[in-house]
Each structure stands twice: as structure tokens, then as C-alpha cells.
C-alpha positions as CSV (number, residue, x, y, z in Angstrom):
1,M,310.3,-110.9,32.3
2,A,309.9,-113.0,35.4
3,Q,311.4,-110.1,37.4
4,N,308.3,-108.1,36.5
5,D,305.7,-110.5,38.0
6,D,305.0,-107.8,40.6
7,L,303.9,-105.4,37.8
8,K,302.0,-108.2,35.9
9,A,300.0,-108.8,39.1
10,L,298.8,-105.2,39.0
11,I,297.2,-105.6,35.5
12,R,293.6,-106.7,35.6
13,T,292.3,-109.2,32.9
14,I,288.8,-108.7,31.8
15,P,287.5,-111.7,29.9
16,D,285.3,-111.3,26.8
17,F,285.9,-107.6,26.3
18,P,285.3,-106.0,23.9
19,K,284.0,-109.2,22.3
20,P,283.8,-112.9,23.2
21,G,287.2,-114.7,23.3
22,I,289.3,-111.5,24.0
23,Q,291.2,-111.3,27.2
24,F,291.5,-107.5,27.7
25,R,294.6,-106.5,29.6
26,D,293.5,-103.5,31.6
27,I,296.5,-101.3,32.7
28,T,294.3,-98.8,34.6
29,T,294.8,-100.9,37.7
30,L,298.6,-100.5,37.4
31,L,298.2,-96.8,36.7
32,L,296.2,-96.5,40.0
33,D,299.0,-98.0,42.0
34,A,301.5,-95.2,42.6
35,D,304.4,-97.5,43.5
36,G,303.6,-99.9,40.7
37,F,303.5,-97.1,38.0
38,A,306.7,-95.6,39.4
39,T,308.4,-99.0,39.3
40,A,307.2,-99.6,35.7
41,I,308.6,-96.2,34.5
42,A,311.9,-96.8,36.3
43,R,312.3,-100.2,34.7
44,M,311.4,-99.0,31.3
45,A,313.8,-96.1,31.6
46,A,316.6,-98.5,32.7
47,A,316.0,-100.5,29.5
48,V,316.7,-97.6,27.1
49,P,320.0,-98.1,25.3
50,G,321.9,-94.8,25.5
51,P,320.8,-91.2,25.4
52,I,317.7,-90.0,23.5
53,D,316.3,-86.7,22.4
54,L,312.6,-87.5,22.3
55,V,310.2,-90.0,23.7
56,A,307.4,-90.5,21.1
57,G,304.1,-91.6,22.6
58,I,301.3,-93.2,20.5
59,E,297.8,-91.8,21.2
60,A,296.4,-92.1,23.8
61,R,297.8,-94.3,26.6
62,G,301.2,-94.0,25.1
63,F,301.2,-90.3,26.0
64,L,301.1,-91.3,29.7
65,F,304.3,-93.4,29.3
66,A,306.0,-91.0,27.1
67,A,305.6,-88.1,29.5
68,A,306.6,-90.1,32.5
69,L,309.7,-91.5,30.8
70,A,310.8,-88.2,29.3
71,A,311.5,-86.7,32.7
72,P,314.1,-89.3,34.0
73,L,315.6,-89.6,30.4
74,R,315.8,-85.8,30.1
75,A,314.1,-85.9,26.8
76,G,311.3,-84.1,25.1
77,V,307.9,-85.6,24.4
78,L,306.7,-86.1,20.8
79,L,303.0,-86.8,20.4
80,I,301.9,-89.2,17.7
81,R,298.2,-88.4,17.2
82,K,295.3,-89.5,15.1
83,D,295.2,-87.5,11.9
84,G,293.3,-84.1,12.2
85,K,294.1,-83.6,16.0
86,L,297.2,-81.4,15.6
87,P,296.8,-77.7,14.8
88,G,300.0,-77.1,12.8
89,A,301.5,-78.5,9.6
90,T,301.8,-82.3,9.9
91,I,303.3,-85.3,8.3
92,A,301.2,-88.4,8.4
93,E,301.2,-92.2,7.7
94,D,298.3,-94.5,6.8
95,Y,297.9,-98.0,8.2
96,A,295.5,-100.8,7.8
97,L,292.8,-101.7,10.3
98,E,290.8,-104.9,10.4
99,Y,288.1,-103.1,8.3
100,G,289.6,-100.1,6.6
101,Q,292.3,-97.5,7.1
102,D,293.5,-95.1,9.7
103,R,296.1,-92.4,9.8
104,I,298.5,-91.0,12.4
105,A,300.4,-87.7,12.3
106,I,303.1,-85.6,14.0
107,H,303.8,-81.9,13.6
108,A,306.1,-81.4,10.7
109,D,308.6,-79.5,12.8
110,A,308.4,-81.8,15.9
111,C,311.4,-84.0,15.1
112,A,314.7,-82.7,13.8
113,P,316.4,-85.0,11.3
114,G,318.8,-87.3,13.2
115,A,317.0,-87.0,16.5
116,R,317.4,-90.1,18.7
117,V,313.8,-91.3,19.5
118,L,312.3,-93.8,21.8
119,L,308.9,-95.0,20.7
120,V,306.5,-96.0,23.5
121,D,303.0,-97.3,24.0
122,D,301.2,-99.2,26.7
123,L,300.7,-102.4,24.7
124,I,301.7,-104.1,21.5
125,A,299.3,-106.5,19.9
126,T,299.3,-106.9,16.1
127,G,301.7,-104.0,15.7
128,G,299.8,-102.1,13.0
129,T,299.9,-98.7,14.7
130,A,303.4,-99.2,16.0
131,R,304.7,-100.1,12.6
132,A,303.0,-97.0,11.1
133,A,304.6,-94.9,13.9
134,V,308.0,-96.3,12.9
135,R,307.5,-95.4,9.3
136,L,306.3,-91.9,10.3
137,L,309.4,-91.3,12.4
138,A,311.5,-92.5,9.5
139,K,309.8,-89.9,7.3
140,A,310.7,-87.3,9.8
141,G,314.4,-88.4,9.7
142,A,314.5,-89.7,13.2
143,E,316.9,-92.3,14.4
144,L,314.7,-94.8,16.2
145,V,316.6,-96.2,19.2
146,Q,314.0,-98.6,20.5
147,A,310.3,-99.3,20.6
148,Q,309.2,-100.0,24.1
149,F,305.9,-101.3,25.6
150,L,304.7,-102.1,29.0
151,V,302.8,-105.1,27.8
152,D,303.5,-107.5,24.8
153,L,300.9,-109.9,23.5
154,P,303.4,-112.1,21.7
155,D,300.9,-114.5,20.2
156,L,299.6,-111.6,18.1
157,G,303.0,-111.0,16.5
158,G,303.4,-107.3,16.7
159,A,306.8,-107.2,18.4
160,D,308.1,-109.9,16.1
161,A,306.9,-107.8,13.1
162,L,308.7,-104.8,14.4
163,R,311.9,-106.9,14.9
164,A,311.5,-108.1,11.3
165,D,311.5,-104.5,10.3
166,G,314.8,-104.0,12.1
167,V,313.5,-102.3,15.2
168,A,314.9,-103.0,18.6
169,V,311.9,-103.9,20.8
170,A,311.6,-104.1,24.6
171,S,308.7,-104.8,26.9
172,L,308.3,-105.5,30.6
173,I,305.4,-107.9,30.6
174,A,304.0,-110.6,28.3
175,F,300.6,-112.2,28.3
176,P,299.7,-115.3,26.2
177,G,296.7,-115.2,24.0
178,H,294.8,-112.2,22.8
């Protein structure tokens, strides 16, 4: 990941947001840098092992990366949304939050069984949403090729949890702490 120090330098850290002790990794500064964002997308695309059919992006920042990656990978974009946001028939998956539950969904006809899918999001922390997305894609019959993130917070264990679930994981940048 040392080769991505140029991109890491474009990500702003905001201390004590949203609460004391949290080091918020703000990717909006990278998104504002046209060359930086293009470089990030090119490096993420280069890390994809083989052809894919769909890039699945997790709401909401994952949509930005999914759409940008789909073009060079010549793939479609699959939106993983919060439940109740899609107009057609859906399949959904529940997952635990710190205090309660949440639910994500995809259109029931969005992913053909056997489709090769790349799952993307801007950041992986504890991995709860990403793990739910993996289960959701499995329900749809997808072949998950890789889960990819711009930023990993390895101290929070999300990427390791995905690997323990048998998922290939890649990220460009890692930040210590939370």
C-alpha cells in the first residue's frame, strides 16, 4: 500500500468526528481532486482479478466507485440500497448495527445467477454492511469475485471478517485506529 501514499495524502482526517476519539477519514478531498480520483479508480480497476459482469456499490459512497469502475471494466452497475429505496420487487438482507438492525436490498432481477460481481465501497471498518452485502449477493446467486475498498481501517477488523468468510478483499489505503 506504500505505492498509494499519494492517494492517502489526499484524504483528510477530521479528529473527534462524529464523536470524541474517532478519526474520521474524509474521502471528499480525494473526490475533489480530478487526478487523484482518476488514479484511485485506475488502481482499483487494475486490482480486479479477471472479467466481471457487475460492479455492486453499497449505498451511498459506494455508488460513486461502482459507477466509475464499471466503465473501464465494461460491466454493469448493481445498486445495493437501504431497504425501501428501490421501486421494484427486491431481495433483502438484515444486519446488526451497534444499537439495532438495518436492512439492505437489491432488485430481485438485477443479478442473474452466476454473474461475476465485484463488490465496492469507499471504506471498510467493522464490515457489517459489507458482510450483509456478500450474503445478499449470494442469495441472488452471484459469484463474488472480490470485495474492494478505497480505504481499510484494519484495526476494526472488517476486512479480516470478510476474509474469514472466504471473500477475496483488496484495498488501496489503510489507516490505523478508528
